[in-house]
C-alpha positions, 0 to 999 in steps of 0.5 A: 289725175296726177302721179309722182315718181322719182327716178330709181337708182341702178341699185334698185334695178339690180334688186328688182331684177334679182327678185323678179327672176323669171318674170323679167325673162318672160317679159323679154320674150314677150316684148321683142323689137318689131324686127320681123315686121320691119323686114316684111315691109315692101321696098317701093323706093326708086330713085328719080332720074331726069333727062337732059332737057328736064335738067336744063329746065330745073336748072332754070327754075333753080335760079329763082329759088337757090341763087337769089341771095348770092346774086344780090350781093353786088348791091352792097359788097364794095360799099361794105368793103370800103366804107371810108372810101378807096385810098389806093387803086391797088387796094381795089384791084386786090379786093377784086382779086380776093372776091374772085378767088373767094367765089371760086373756092367757096361757092364753086369748088367747096359747095357746088361740087363737094358739099352738095354731094353730101346731101341726104337723098337730095336734102341739104342743110346742117340737119341733113348732114347730121342725119347722115352722121346719125345713121352711120354712127350710133348718135341718137338725137331722137331717143326712141330710135331702135334697130327696126328703123334700120330696115327702112329703104331710106335708112341707107348707110355704107359698110366698111372694114372694122380695121379701117380709119373709118371704123376707128373714127366711128368707134371713137365718136360712139365711145365719147358721149362728150363728142356726141353732145359737142356734135349736137351743139355744133349742129344747133349753133349752125342752124341758129346762125342760118335763122339769123341769116334769114333775118339779116338777108331780107334786111340788107337785100331790100335796104340796098335795093331800095337805096337806089332811090337815094342815088337817083334822087339825092334829095330823098332822105335816108329815113324815107329809104328805110321807111320804104324798105320796112313797108316792102318787108312787111308786105313780103312777110304778110304774103308768106301764108299764100306760099311760093307756089302761086308766084314761084313761076315769076322767080326764075325769070326775074333772077335770070334777067337780073343775072343777065343785066348785071353781067351785061352792065359789068361787060359795058363798064369794063369796056368803057372805064378800065379793061386792065382791071382783069389783071385781078384774076392773077392770084399775085394781087391777093398776096399784095392785098394783104401785104399792102393793106395790113390791119385795114386790109384785114378788116375789109375782109368782112365786107368782101365776105358778103360776096359769098353770102347765100352760099349756105342757103344754096345748100339749105335749099337743095331739096328743091332740085337735083344736084346736077341742075344746081351745078349747071345753073351755077357754072353756066349763069351765076358764076360768070355773071357775078364775076363780070358784075364785080369786075365791072363795078371795080372798073367803074370805081377805078375812075370814080372812087368817090362813088363807092357808096351805092357803087352798083347804082352809080355804075348803071348807064343813065338810060336804063337806070330805072328799069334796072332799079325795078329789076334789082328790087324784085330780085332782092324780094326773091332773095329774101323769099329764098332765105325765109323759105330756108328758115321754115325748112330748117325749123321743120327739120329741127321740130322733127328731130326733137330740137324745137318746140311744137309749132304749126306747120302749114303746107301751102302747096298740094303739089310740092310738100317742101313748100311750108309756112310756119306762122309763129316763126314768120311773125317773129322773123318779120319783127326782128327783120324790121327792128334790124332794118329800122335800128341800123338804118344803113347797109354797113352795120347790117353787112357786118352782122350778116358776115358774122352769121355766114362765116360761122355757118360755113365753119360748122359745115366744114367741121360736119363735112370732115365727119361725112367724108370719113364716115359716109364717103370713106375718103382717105385721110389725106383727102380729108386733110386737104379739104379741111386745110383749104376750107379752114384757111379761107374761112378761118381768115374771114372769121378772124376778120368778122370778129373785129367787127363784132362791136359794129353790128356783128353782135346782132346774129350772135344775140339772135343765135344765142336766143334760138340756141337756148330754146332749141337746146333746152327743148331737146334736153327736156324731151330726152329727159322725159323720154328717159324717165318714161322708158325707165318707168314703163310697165312690164308685159308680164304684168299685163299678161297677169291681168288676164284677157279682161285686164282685171277690168270691165272691157267696154265697147270701143277702141282706145288709142293710147299715144306713147313715145315708146316703141316697145313696152307699155307706158306707165300712163296705161297702168295709171289709167286702168288703176284709176278707172274701172273700165277699159276699151275692148280693143287697145292700140298703143300708137307711137308716132316718131320721127327718124333721121331720114328725109322721108319714110315711104308710104309703104313703110310707114306703119308697123303693126304687132299684136301684144299678148294672145288674140283674146286680149285684143291689144296691138301696137302701131308704130307710125314713122316719119322723116324730117321732111314728112308731116304728120298732118299730111295724112288727113285721115291718119286714124283711117289709115291706122285702122286699115293697117290694123285690119290688114295685119289681122288678115295677113296674120291669119293668112300667114298661119294658114299657109305652109312653108312649102306654099310660101316657098312656091310663092316666093319663086313665082314672085321673082318671075313677076314684076312687083307693081299692081299688087293692090287695088285701093278699093273702098271696100278693101277692109271687107273684101275676101283675102283671095282678092287684090288688096288695097294699099297706101301705108299698109304692111306687106310681108315680103314672104307673104303670098300677097306679094305676087301678082294675079295669084289667088289664095284661099284660107281654110274655112276654120281660119276664114271664120276666125278672121272674119269674126275678129275683123267684124269685132274690130269694126263693131268696136270702131263703130262704138267709138274711138277714144284717144288717150294722151299722156300729159307728162310733166317733168320737174327737177328734183330738190337736190338738182343743180341750179342750172338744171332747175332753171332749165327744167322748171322754168324754161322747159315748162314755159316752152311746153306751156306756150307751144302747141298741144300734142292733141293739136299736132295729132289732129285729135278731135276734142270730144274724143280726147282723154288726157292722163296726167302724171308728174316725174322728178328727174 
């Protein structure tokens, strides 16, 4: 069944408002936000604290997940810095000095000690920064947010003086729709560049590591090296569906061994070849490098920048470990070993400047060459795994925030929910990675491409950090200015250098990012437009009440779950459904599954339930809320939990009506004297137990002012109310046994005839194509096909 409806004009709305009068007032009284229900949810979130021994253990484990990409950079930095050879030893010392201070300023000071603190409850990446900003300012990437979501435990935000610099910045950002759109575009650009880096890093890491075969046996051609790299990449991506949990215990020892090996080789080369290379720690050589090098020195910055690739992956993979463990691992192991590795290579090149191609492998002592080659190849695979995992996490965040088409998300570990696998993205990234490796066939052009992607991501992070420092941290504007100035000076210099190499491979991440950006932006644009038209055309609650308890139709046994994106009001698909079919189920539940700009929604606060209309209507609304790290399919028995929430709501509603204000006050007084644990007892017959027993929980609503909030206290409901409650629960159980039907709206939007050309292309072709190839809502919600009922409708926007 289809329905056509054009967008109404504001003049039409004003006319309707004047004509309806009291009907609209009645509707506003009936369809209030679920503020009370949200406030009653019990706060169960507690911050995890780690002991010193646990932090050291986590710091060790972080080496394998977080620092693989950054640690494999010594394989290819000097070759990409001097692709035409080293003309003057002073240039080598200057380049080493720039590497030293780049590692100090960007990974160490900026990311490890500043940016990592801007995490969203331990979550990192551009979308995590964006979610922080969305909560501290009215920037709604997800259109169905409302004020009830602000009562969530994880929806934390700070308050500030209305006359402060922070408040003025907040009002400026909220008052300019263009700035909000620019901010979203900035986040999407940064995210697309991270995806591009996830394609390029495996290519350059594996190709550089396998290149050691050519150094050890010069007779092997470069085509064989490329072929071996392609085979390793294909095997790497083919194993992704197993997840990192099964082989993750190998990652940390491999990377730790790698850092110790490159640090030891570096110390040996400094002692053997040229200890005077340590004078590069003087910042004077940075100035001399740019003064002597001219344009040649400027363009070599594109290769030097590869020394800090993986820094953004460090922030994106932050969710795996606490910030303190990341800081311990970097300062005690990663940073000193990287400095020794680069100094050692530079010391070797001072005496062997002709071996700049494959400088790392040439600098290895002959007696340990092949063991180091094996460790290097294993470390490159680990580094590739880290960036691939970061890509999956980013796509999952974008999917939850409505910025990416629906794709299949597989949780590969029952212990760690952050370990996910996305089949469609895995094969797309694999194909692009192999094409890049086989197409360029050398590290230089892939390095130029990787440098471009990393530089743009860093600039995006800097711009987002400016707003985070103002709105979230409420820093003084002088501190913000210092951070911005230092960051932009370093990253702007690198950016100007990588722009000179766009025609030498730097165009690859731009093309990849442009393709993903179009997909993400068009999907978000279409999603917002579809929600706006559904919100505009929702049915009045007064109209529903006017139909009476039977809704003007035959009420057949069963429960109808009407899925909608609206957290308030009745969707048009419902009125469309009941005006075209002669019957409706005895119980109707409007289910809204929505994602919020928080990293997770605690299980205790996930479901909101509210009754719509009088009791004899048997109509309810259930809002299921998820964070961008949560997964809807994690609740394998979503339908069961939904009904548990519904039955619990009916019992608590009757209990609240039966309890007097004095009873509630005495309960709250007793609650403050008791601990809040052990309130529920997950029993199999929870739904049929007496109200005066402990009640099982999981995702159920627990009112703060409910007598059930205290421990070991029994309450009895008056006989009349008990009978009423049992009757309704029995009625709901009978309806559930009669059958459950999932009613989904298949809303199709099309551009109006007078729309602009770009809008027609975006809506009628790109968005329609993406909706056609992406997964259906019924699959995402895990709805059984035999219980599914689709209601189609067409809107013109």
